[in-house]
Every structure is written in structure tokens, then in C-alpha cells.
PATIVO-859888 format. One record per atom (N, C-alpha, C): x, y, z. Coordinates in pm, whole numbers, padded with zeros to 5 digits, always signed. Layout:
PATIVO-859888
XYZ...
//
This chain:
PATIVO-859888
-01500-01637-00053-01469-01574+00077-01425-01704+00170-01504-01803+00156-01482-01925+00240-01344-01992+00236-01270-01940+00136-01141-02028+00104-01038-01967+00217-00945-02065+00277-00861-01999+00353-00726-01958+00279-00637-01877+00366-00523-01822+00301-00427-01934+00241-00440-02054+00318-00375-02144+00282-00420-02218+00152-00546-02231+00138-00606-02277+00028-00571-02197-00118-00578-02057-00088-00544-01978-00210-00399-01982-00252-00327-02003-00142-00168-02030-00164-00164-02146-00272-00243-02255-00231-00240-02391-00314-00302-02349-00471-00398-02265-00459-00466-02245-00582-00379-02158-00682-00289-02066-00628-00211-01988-00701-00065-02043-00716-00022-02130-00638+00103-02191-00639+00141-02267-00756+00156-02202-00872+00174-02248-00987+00329-02246-01059+00393-02362-01095+00514-02357-01166+00524-02307-01304+00568-02171-01328+00555-02133-01457+00701-02169-01540+00681-02198-01652+00783-02227-01727+00787-02141-01852+00886-02144-01951+00887-02060-02075+00787-02109-02169+00735-02256-02160+00664-02290-02261+00514-02334-02224+00517-02352-02083+00372-02409-02042+00328-02340-01925+00199-02339-01915+00129-02269-01804+00005-02362-01758+00002-02397-01637-00108-02484-01570-00231-02397-01559-00358-02447-01623-00462-02363-01630-00554-02398-01501-00583-02291-01419-00672-02330-01301-00792-02246-01297-00922-02307-01275-01039-02219-01309-01098-02197-01173-01063-02265-01060-01108-02253-00921-01026-02168-00839-01050-02033-00854-00965-01941-00784-01072-01827-00705-01024-01744-00635-01086-01646-00552-01050-01506-00573-01140-01408-00557-01083-01279-00604-01018-01230-00483-01057-01248-00351-00990-01197-00230-00963-01300-00129-00855-01306-00061-00837-01432+00077-00935-01415+00162-00926-01504+00249-01005-01529+00353-01002-01402+00450-01107-01354+00499-01115-01253+00593-01119-01290+00747-01103-01424+00766-01102-01468+00926-01227-01487+00983-01235-01495+01113-01341-01528+01196-01382-01430+01283-01500-01421+01345-01551-01323+01446-01454-01301+01581-01455-01210+01630-01378-01203+01771-01463-01086+01845-01538-01140+01936-01642-01057+02007-01585-00963+02099-01453-00972+02119-01394-00853+02209-01399-00724+02142-01437-00724+01995-01436-00603+01920-01563-00574+01881-01674-00614+01955-01820-00572+01927-01837-00428+01929-01802-00363+02042-01814-00227+02040-01735-00142+01946-01598-00190+01930-01525-00113+01834-01592-00119+01689-01625-00255+01646-01676-00261+01525-01797-00181+01496-01889-00190+01578-02018-00089+01581-01977+00036+01562-01877+00094+01647-01843+00263+01615-01783+00256+01473-01704+00168+01427-01644+00173+01292-01768+00184+01194-01864+00094+01209-01962+00090+01110-02039+00237+01108-02055+00299+01207-02129+00435+01212-02009+00535+01134-01887+00510+01174-01814+00622+01083-01799+00597+00947-01798+00459+00918-01800+00441+00756-01909+00512+00689-02034+00532+00739-02132+00609+00673-02095+00744+00636-02003+00801+00714-01976+00940+00698-01855+00955+00595-01802+00839+00543-01694+00854+00452-01744+00918+00308-01650+00981+00244-01688+01035+00109-01742+00935+00024-01844+00975-00047-01886+00880-00152-01820+00918-00289-01837+00796-00358-01769+00804-00500-01821+00922-00585-01958+00963-00571-01992+01089-00634-01931+01208-00590-01904+01232-00473-01836+01356-00423-01693+01361-00485-01624+01245-00482-01489+01256-00534-01487+01292-00668-01574+01229-00770-01597+01251-00903-01636+01392-00929-01725+01447-00853-01772+01579-00868-01638+01671-00849-01556+01638-00736-01435+01722-00727-01360+01711-00835-01331+01589-00892-01246+01575-01012-01302+01651-01129-01421+01658-01142-01483+01730-01250-01496+01896-01233-01458+01922-01106-01466+02079-01095-01357+02146-01192-01393+02272-01221-01296+02350-01313-01187+02418-01232-01215+02419-01105-01105+02498-01004-01063+02446-00882-00957+02469-00840-00923+02440-00708-01023+02457-00601-01058+02592-00592-01170+02626-00531-01311+02566-00526-01338+02539-00646-01484+02478-00649-01462+02330-00598-01350+02264-00625-01315+02125-00569-01323+02142-00421-01262+02236-00374-01256+02241-00202-01396+02302-00160-01478+02370-00238-01606+02398-00161-01686+02264-00156-01661+02161-00228-01740+02031-00220-01727+01964-00101-01610+02000-00018-01587+01944+00090-01630+02021+00218-01700+02131+00197-01746+02209+00296-01832+02146+00414-01915+02055+00374-02020+01976+00432-01952+01839+00493-01818+01842+00498-01749+01710+00541-01661+01745+00658-01593+01625+00697-01493+01648+00789-01376+01700+00737-01349+01730+00606-01230+01780+00526-01256+01924+00505-01385+01999+00555-01398+02137+00531-01268+02227+00594-01219+02295+00487-01105+02391+00543-01148+02498+00627-01092+02512+00759-01131+02590+00848-01112+02749+00819-01002+02764+00725-00958+02897+00713-00974+02932+00552-00863+03013+00489-00881+03051+00340-00837+02910+00269-00905+02915+00141-00870+02784+00058-00735+02803-00007-00629+02755+00046-00502+02754+00004-00438+02631+00024-00343+02580-00037-00293+02458-00024-00209+02412+00116-00152+02515+00159-00089+02521+00300-00213+02463+00402-00322+02513+00394-00435+02468+00480-00479+02333+00445-00482+02300+00319-00526+02169+00282-00432+02057+00340-00298+02093+00331-00196+01995+00368-00200+01970+00532-00250+02096+00595-00245+02080+00735-00389+01985+00784-00484+02020+00723-00613+01931+00738-00594+01800+00724-00534+01754+00603-00516+01634+00574-00432+01539+00659-00321+01620+00690-00215+01556+00783-00301+01516+00923-00374+01633+00959-00454+01631+01113-00543+01503+01095-00598+01484+00975-00717+01381+00952-00649+01244+00969-00527+01220+00903-00452+01095+00903-00419+01063+01046-00368+01173+01114-00329+01157+01257-00438+01114+01348-00552+01181+01318-00673+01146+01390-00713+01005+01371-00709+00931+01257-00766+00819+01221-00655+00709+01294-00531+00734+01264-00444+00644+01329-00470+00639+01490-00488+00749+01544-00515+00754+01676-00621+00677+01733-00746+00704+01660-00873+00621+01674-00830+00482+01656-00771+00441+01555-00719+00298+01535-00660+00235+01665-00559+00313+01713-00473+00254+01824-00556+00248+01949-00673+00334+01960-00763+00335+02073-00845+00216+02076-00885+00184+01948-00983+00081+01927-00929-00059+01904-00807-00061+01881-00735-00209+01876-00690-00262+02008-00743-00365+02026-00702-00447+02166-00580-00526+02170-00545-00551+02051-00421-00629+02027-00301-00530+01993-00226-00497+02098-00121-00419+02071-00026-00447+01958+00016-00581+01929+00103-00613+01834+00065-00558+01695-00060-00572+01694-00133-00502+01549-00109-00364+01531-00126-00276+01651-00101-00147+01637+00063-00120+01619+00138-00182+01680+00286-00179+01646+00327-00224+01502+00247-00308+01439+00267-00352+01301+00248-00243+01198+00134-00158+01244+00103-00047+01144+00180+00064+01174+00226+00109+01298+00312+00206+01310+00452+00177+01241+00494+00041+01232+00611+00002+01168+00619+00052+01037+00510+00104+00967+00512+00139+00826+00587+00266+00818+00553+00346+00912+00641+00484+00911+00790+00452+00973+00812+00376+01029+00981+00328+01083+01021+00286+00956+00984+00218+00866+01039+00169+00737+01053+00272+00647+00954+00359+00639+00959+00472+00553+01076+00592+00590+01080+00610+00729+01187+00668+00775+01323+00641+00751+01332+00498+00776+01452+00427+00759+01490+00416+00624+01404+00427+00526+01444+00421+00368+01516+00568+00354+01455+00671+00403+01500+00811+00379+01618+00830+00445+01638+00785+00554+01780+00783+00651+01886+00734+00576+01863+00592+00522+01964+00530+00470+01996+00569+00328+01915+00639+00254+01929+00707+00128+02031+00834+00147+01998+00897+00237+02081+01015+00279+02221+00981+00326+02223+00858+00426+02365+00833+00484+02439+00765+00374+02405+00684+00292+02469+00605+00204+02518+00697+00081+02457+00814+00065+02487+00892-00059+02568+01046+00020+02600+01010+00126+02680+01132+00196+02597+01263+00204+02464+01255+00237+02401+01368+00259+02365+01378+00418+02335+01499+00458+02293+01510+00593+02170+01426+00620+02177+01367+00747+02067+01273+00792+01929+01359+00810+01940+01486+00860+01825+01556+00876+01739+01514+00998+01620+01590+01004+01539+01542+01130+01392+01533+01074+01369+01538+00946+01222+01570+00890+01168+01434+00863+01149+01361+00971+01099+01224+00959+00944+01209+01022+00864+01120+00971+00730+01094+01017+00736+01080+01200+00664+01118+01259+00641+01112+01410+00547+01010+01431+00500+00922+01331+00385+00840+01376+00429+00689+01366+00563+00671+01384+00611+00537+01386+00641+00495+01549+00696+00382+01547+00728+00343+01698+00870+00409+01742+00944+00451+01634+01072+00516+01671+01061+00673+01676+01092+00741+01755+01101+00886+01751+01183+00947+01646+01155+01027+01559+01241+01100+01466+01365+01139+01530+01356+01206+01649+01460+01263+01721+01579+01184+01732+01583+01043+01717+01689+00973+01752+01750+00929+01632+01694+00958+01509+01771+00895+01382+01912+00980+01355+01900+01091+01368+02046+01162+01342+02135+01086+01461+02105+01092+01593+02195+01037+01682+02244+00901+01646+02141+00818+01620+02176+00665+01569+02267+00647+01459+02238+00715+01357+02324+00717+01232+02453+00780+01231+02461+00895+01328+02601+00941+01340+02693+00840+01413+02617+00799+01516+02702+00716+01618+02723+00576+01548+02629+00520+01462+02618+00409+01387+02581+00294+01517+02509+00338+01594+02459+00251+01708+02340+00201+01671+02316+00109+01597+02167+00066+01539+02093-00010+01659+02161-00049+01755+02096-00110+01877+01973-00051+01917+01970+00087+01909+01870+00174+01958+01739+00129+01905+01758+00089+01758+01633+00035+01682+01566-00096+01720+01457-00110+01693+01391-00247+01709+01464-00342+01625+01457-00486+01643+01531-00587+01567+01486-00571+01426+01350-00546+01395+01310-00565+01251+01376-00441+01180+01429-00323+01248+01482-00217+01173+01616-00248+01155+01680-00324+01251+01845-00357+01240+01856-00439+01115+01770-00552+01116+01783-00638+01001+01761-00558+00861+01661-00492+00877+01660-00395+00728+01782-00303+00706+01842-00251+00808+01949-00181+00757+02055-00263+00717+02102-00374+00778+02197-00465+00722+02170-00507+00581+02040-00537+00555+02011-00590+00421+02023-00480+00326+01976-00354+00354+01983-00241+00261+02146-00204+00233+02209-00198+00323+02350-00151+00321+02416-00241+00236+02399-00365+00254+02459-00477+00174+02427-00460+00010+02299-00454+00007+02224-00436-00140+02281-00304-00210+02301-00203-00133+02358-00082-00209+02491-00100-00244+02578-00157-00148+02707-00159-00200+02747-00258-00310+02671-00361-00308+02678-00435-00435+02679-00388-00569+02599-00270-00587+02570-00221-00713+02587-00047-00710+02613+00004-00594+02616+00135-00559+02494+00207-00630+02361+00145-00622+02237+00204-00689+02157+00213-00561+02103+00338-00547+02011+00392-00441+01867+00309-00462+01841+00251-00569+01715+00170-00585+01734+00055-00515+01829+00001-00486+01869-00128-00412+01821-00110-00266+01830+00026-00220+01789+00045-00087+01640+00010-00068+01573+00081-00166+01415+00059-00150+01382-00086-00161+01447-00154-00261+01407-00302-00279+01433-00382-00145+01547-00336-00093+01588-00430+00039+01477-00389+00143+01471-00269+00162+01356-00220+00260+01231-00276+00258+01181-00287+00126+01041-00345+00084+01061-00487+00133+01162-00562+00085+01163-00717+00125+01160-00738+00270+01234-00640+00348+01254-00667+00494+01102-00628+00550+01035-00534+00516+00913-00488+00550+00813-00615+00530+00800-00668+00409+00709-00776+00371+00735-00894+00453+00880-00920+00488+00894-01055+00581+00849-01018+00718+00874-00894+00761+00826-00874+00905+00695-00868+00905+00596-00827+00810+00461-00830+00825+00390-00959+00819+00471-01035+00729+00408-01188+00721+00444-01258+00842+00584-01228+00895+00607-01303+01018+00495-01292+01144+00496-01151+01163+00390-01094+01246+00257-01139+01250+00204-01131+01124+00075-01183+01104+00040-01347+01133+00154-01410+01103+00144-01562+01120+00164-01565+01274+00259-01501+01345+00256-01520+01494+00125-01474+01568+00052-01385+01501-00086-01350+01539-00194-01446+01522-00152-01531+01428-00266-01638+01396-00369-01571+01311-00337-01450+01225-00447-01386+01194-00443-01417+01023-00566-01481+00994-00587-01500+00849-00596-01390+00758-00669-01293+00806-00706-01165+00756-00566-01083+00717-00479-01065+00827-00359-00987+00806-00264-01079+00725-00257-01192+00719-00158-01282+00629-00232-01261+00491-00345-01277+00473-00417-01255+00339-00374-01108+00272-00402-01002+00380-00368-00871+00332-00228-00837+00295-00138-00887+00371+00002-00866+00340+00057-00957+00208-00009-01083+00185+00042-01142+00077-00025-01078-00048-00151-01042-00049-00192-00949-00156-00110-00821-00180-00064-00736-00076+00009-00627-00089+00133-00666-00158+00201-00782-00133+00330-00828-00189+00283-00862-00336+00181-00911-00374+00158-00924-00512+00141-00797-00589+00060-00710-00539+00044-00571-00603+00174-00497-00613+00250-00504-00497+00383-00449-00537+00469-00517-00629+00460-00646-00664+00550-00721-00758+00491-00672-00884+00353-00641-00902+00312-00619-01028+00344-00468-01064+00334-00392-00973+00396-00259-01015+00542-00271-01044+00626-00334-00973+00766-00365-01007+00772-00435-01140+00701-00516-01174+00727-00575-01303+00687-00456-01423+00603-00405-01388+00568-00293-01514+00683-00174-01506+00710-00152-01402+00836-00043-01405+00958-00106-01470+00991-00236-01427+01121-00285-01501+01101-00293-01656+00958-00333-01680+00954-00356-01850+00944-00198-01905+00909-00095-01854+00905+00027-01898+01065+00082-01914+01127+00047-01817+01288+00108-01822+01376-00001-01877+01311-00120-01928+01392-00225-01978+01510-00269-01891+01491-00274-01768+01580-00325-01676+01618-00471-01676+01728-00497-01662+01776-00632-01647+01790-00688-01494+01723-00612-01403+01735-00650-01250+01619-00736-01242+01624-00875-01221+01518-00959-01216+01511-01042-01070+01592-00967-00973+01608-01046-00838+01557-00931-00743+01440-00864-00765+01385-00745-00701+01252-00776-00655+01179-00894-00698+01043-00929-00653+01029-00978-00509+00928-00936-00463+00924-00989-00318+00860-01124-00296+00911-01209-00216+00877-01346-00186+00751-01344-00096+00653-01440-00081+00555-01455+00014+00423-01427-00035+00400-01371-00167+00284-01357-00213+00207-01471-00274+00094-01452-00311-00002-01568-00368+00068-01626-00509+00127-01526-00591+00173-01536-00707+00310-01563-00699+00382-01672-00754+00513-01706-00759+00602-01608-00812+00716-01563-00777+00799-01485-00842+00847-01508-00970+00856-01645-01010+00887-01689-01142+00787-01637-01243+00671-01596-01220+00572-01551-01326+00628-01405-01368+00650-01330-01249+00681-01189-01292+00804-01191-01372+00895-01270-01324+01009-01287-01395+01002-01309-01548+00900-01410-01564+00862-01460-01710+00798-01354-01779+00715-01265-01716+00655-01144-01781+00746-01042-01827+00854-01033-01780+00954-00939-01834+00996-00970-01985+00986-01101-02017+01018-01138-02159+00928-01129-02263+00783-01101-02216+00675-01081-02292+00629-00943-02344+00553-00938-02429+00506-00811-02487+00383-00767-02395+00345-00648-02393+00225-00608-02300+00116-00687-02353+00078-00717-02478-00039-00795-02493-00051-00930-02451+00068-00979-02424+00090-01140-02347+00065-01140-02205+00057-01019-02143+00060-01023-01981-00065-01066-01921-00174-01027-01977-00303-01067-01915-00347-01210-01912-00312-01278-02035-00315-01448-02025-00231-01495-01925-00108-01440-01909-00008-01499-01814-00069-01489-01681-00163-01394-01632-00211-01389-01499-00363-01425-01489-00400-01503-01605-00529-01560-01617-00588-01636-01473-00481-01694-01436-00506-01806-01307-00493-01750-01185-00483-01597-01187-00466-01529-01058-00591-01440-01045-00604-01368-00928-00718-01281-00911-00663-01112-01012-00556-01118-01049-00495-01002-01095-00505-00963-01255-00579-01058-01326-00578-01043-01473-00622-00910-01511-00747-00854-01447-00791-00722-01494-00696-00619-01461-00628-00614-01349-00533-00519-01294-00418-00526-01419-00370-00626-01455-00275-00633-01537-00301-00599-01671-00427-00643-01711-00467-00604-01846-00488-00444-01871-00564-00379-01763-00598-00256-01773-00456-00167-01755-00367-00214-01681-00240-00133-01661-00162-00154-01781-00159-00268-01852-00061-00287-01962-00119-00216-02077-00256-00204-02096-00307-00125-02213-00290+00028-02192-00302+00070-02071-00293+00225-02055-00125+00251-02047-00043+00168-01999+00076+00199-02023+00158+00208-02156+00087+00107-02230+00135+00086-02372+00090+00202-02451-00034+00274-02416-00089+00385-02501-00053+00516-02443-00018+00525-02316-00004+00652-02249+00133+00656-02190+00210+00558-02187+00326+00563-02100+00321+00635-01965+00220+00589-01888+00183+00618-01772+00139+00493-01686+00147+00511-01530+00105+00404-01451-00011+00444-01366-00082+00546-01423-00200+00595-01368-00306+00500-01346-00338+00422-01467-00439+00325-01446-00406+00189-01360-00257+00161-01373-00228+00047-01296-00224+00082-01139-00203+00226-01103-00219+00229-00971-00371+00245-00925-00452+00290-01017-00599+00295-00966-00659+00164-00964-00605+00054-01048-00647-00069-01041-00608-00150-00926-00485-00123-00870-00431-00184-00768-00498-00136-00631-00514+00012-00620-00600+00056-00520-00732+00022-00500-00805-00024-00626-00939-00046-00634-00947-00196-00575-00849-00280-00614-00864-00423-00575-00848-00403-00432-00739-00351-00356-00717-00346-00221-00838-00294-00154-00906-00184-00204-01031-00156-00146-01144-00240-00128-01163-00329-00254-01243-00425-00240-01236-00541-00143-01099-00564-00129-01075-00668-00017-01122-00624+00131-01085-00468+00152-01108-00404+00269-01271-00410+00281-01332-00368+00188-01485-00355+00182-01556-00499+00239-01495-00609+00189-01535-00736+00217-01547-00773+00356-01491-00687+00460-01484-00719+00602-01619-00669+00649-01724-00620+00564-01850-00601+00607-01922-00735+00649-01867-00847+00617-01930-00971+00670-01901-00997+00815-01794-00921+00849-01750-00962+01007-01833-00875+01102-01925-00946+01184-01995-00862+01268-01915-00798+01376-01810-00875+01428-01728-00813+01538-01588-00879+01531-01485-00797+01527-01339-00850+01513-01236-00713+01470-01123-00744+01478-01024-00641+01429-01020-00620+01280-01073-00715+01214-01071-00683+01064-01124-00563+01012-01269-00529+01062-01332-00389+01019-01250-00294+01062-01176-00274+01173-01107-00162+01241-00972-00137+01154-00910-00260+01103-00790-00238+01029-00842-00187+00890-00945-00249+00831-01002-00192+00701-01036-00058+00691-01088+00000+00813-01124+00130+00835-01016+00221+00825-00920+00191+00888-00774+00264+00893-00737+00268+00755-00723+00168+00670-00665+00171+00555-00754+00232+00437-00885+00202+00453-00986+00274+00362-00976+00442+00383-00970+00479+00503-00942+00643+00540-00832+00691+00506-00727+00589+00505-00584+00661+00449-00606+00678+00289-00672+00566+00230-00698+00587+00073-00767+00717+00051-00886+00743+00123-00954+00846+00088-00891+00962+00108-00801+00986+00228-00724+01093+00262-00630+01142+00133-00577+01025+00078-00468+01043-00038-00538+01081-00136-00672+01024-00179-00752+01059-00294-00793+01212-00288-00839+01263-00173-00870+01405-00163-00748+01485-00191-00619+01456-00140-00502+01524-00152-00464+01527-00313-00478+01405-00371-00453+01396-00505-00526+01480-00598-00649+01483-00577-00753+01572-00669-00736+01714-00631-00706+01760-00508-00680+01897-00475-00550+01940-00528-00460+01861-00538-00308+01885-00588-00314+01920-00724-00396+01823-00796-00405+01819-00955-00492+01955-00978-00596+01975-00890-00658+02110-00951-00565+02223-00918-00509+02225-00810-00410+02362-00801-00311+02367-00893-00275+02253-00947-00157+02273-01059-00251+02268-01209-00358+02283-01217-00446+02274-01336-00416+02152-01431-00401+02050-01378-00398+01911-01454-00509+01883-01524-00491+01812-01631-00621+01775-01710-00721+01688-01614-00831+01708-01645-00952+01639-01574-00933+01493-01603-00920+01474-01712-00916+01326-01776-00814+01227-01692-00685+01294-01670-00592+01231-01596-00625+01219-01456-00704+01307-01399-00735+01281-01258-00851+01154-01243-00930+01152-01357-01053+01055-01342-00976+00920-01392-00859+00909-01474-00813+00794-01493-00727+00727-01371-00702+00828-01283-00625+00766-01151-00718+00735-01050-00869+00811-01047-00939+00754-00925-01069+00684-00989-01097+00654-01095-01199+00597-01134-01174+00491-01256
//
């Protein structure tokens, strides 16, 4: 933990060739979490109290092992996720959506640095933009069904795209639109929209984190870039895609390593990432994909790695780090509850649920 983000960059900045790999033994599992900020003493104390009410691993496993949807929902009766009405999936969706809204509003209220609030609101802006561009570039109605939790109101999307007046959007969205439109028309492939939006978002996140001089946010976003690239690597391998220019720049692991991995068998992937913190993720993901043709274990391992980094903020007595970590951990918890209840509603095999969450 004592290592700075810059030092980790040096540790993992390895030039990969087809024939050689430099071995490094001194590396860290997680990036630097930064220093204390006593302006956040009260907010951190409040978060610590709320963390104690988060669902335990035992509760989630009991839900996964429940025989029916109703039994799984019953296990939430003593928690903040208790369904106020009949146990049906409409009620589940409403409750979970409200919990996500509540935690985001709490985050905004506790965060003293407004640019950080804007940074996390931008996640919904990029998601909305991805949907709007997919519809516009494939000649479908732009619609109005966008998230209302971004910095840009969903009401203006139809107006902006019909008039092609993108000046109403913040600069980071304007740049993303330019990149995505250009990428789409080069191949007429809607997947290029997603790749371009992901790249624009990653660049915006890193630039903002560095402007804020936040070691924690810089490390978080670089790690997220790596995890996105790992997912992309496996998806390209499974589909035998020839597209090698879609890996995001700015992570701890150089993009050449991911491109090199596309030429290797699944059994050779873990050694390739031995010098990074991601060997276990790659090894488990490759084994499960090879035997089950599924990304369940890969997604579980990526989420577990991220959660481990977020939990490491327990070392911070006061600062924005625990507030950010609480937001992201609660969002993971909400997604996990939804995943389990959705699976139970659709009578999915318990083993598949357990593979995804544990």
C-alpha cells in the first residue's frame, strides 16, 4: 500500500515482445490509496457506521442457495432491501433503483469536492450517450428512456441529437461524440461506438483525477482500465476477432501485453500476467471460459479485485477515499442482490449464481 501510483506504473511498465518477458517480483496488489484529508472526518465516521449495515457474504450466499425467489427475498426482510409490498420483480426493481438513487444522493451530500461528484455523475452521461449514439447512427428513434442521474438531463437528448447541436453537452461529451461517430463510420460496426466511448471516458477520468491530484482516484481508474482490457481480451479471444486496436490506454499494464495474449492459448495467459496483480483473475477466468464458454468467473474475479481495493480504504481515518469506496461498494451490493433475485425468478441453476458471486 505504501507504493505510489507512479511507482506501480514503473513496476508494471514492461515491454512485451513475442519472445521475451522481463520478470519482476516486487509489485503490489493494489495501488496507493492516498493520504488523510481531515475535512472529511465527519463524513468518514458516518460511512464507517453505514458500512456495518451492509449485507454480509453469508446473507448473499444464503440467498443464492435458496430454492425459490420468495425464499431469497425473505432473507432481505430484516435489511434495508426489505420489499414493502408483494414479493414480485416489479417491486424488486423499484426498491433497488431507489436504493441506488439514495446512495448516490448521500455520496453527493458527503463529498466536499464538487468535481468528484461531477466525475461520478459523468458515468451516467457516458451510458446515456452510448445509447443515444447507437440509436442515432443506426437510424432508430432517439427516445427518452435515459438515466436521470447524470449531469445532463435526459430531456435534452432528443433535442440535441435532432438538431445536431452538441454544444449543449459538456466538452467531455462533445469529444466522445466526435470519436464515436468517426469510429463507427470507419467500419459501420456498432461495437466501435462502445470502444470509442469507453476510451473517451477512461481519458476523462484519468485527466480529472490528475487535475485533482488524487492518488486514489488515479489508481482506481487505472485499475479499472486494466480490468476492462482483461475483459476485452477474453471476449476478442472467444470470438476470434482480429480487432486489436480497442484496448484502453493508461492502465498499469501496457496494451501490448493484451495484444500479445490474443495469439496465445488459454493455458499460457496466466504466466503472461505473472508480473502483474492480475494473474489470479486471468488464470481463473481462462480456466472457466475454456471449460464452460462463460465469462461468469472472469466477472466475479474482476469485481472481487475491485472490491478488495475499495476495502483497503479502511486504513484512511478521514478523507474522500472511504466515501468513494462506500458508493462503489454499495453499487456492487445492489447489483449483486438484483443478480441473485433475477436468477431465482428465472429458476437458474444455483451453481451458476455461486460461480458469479463467490
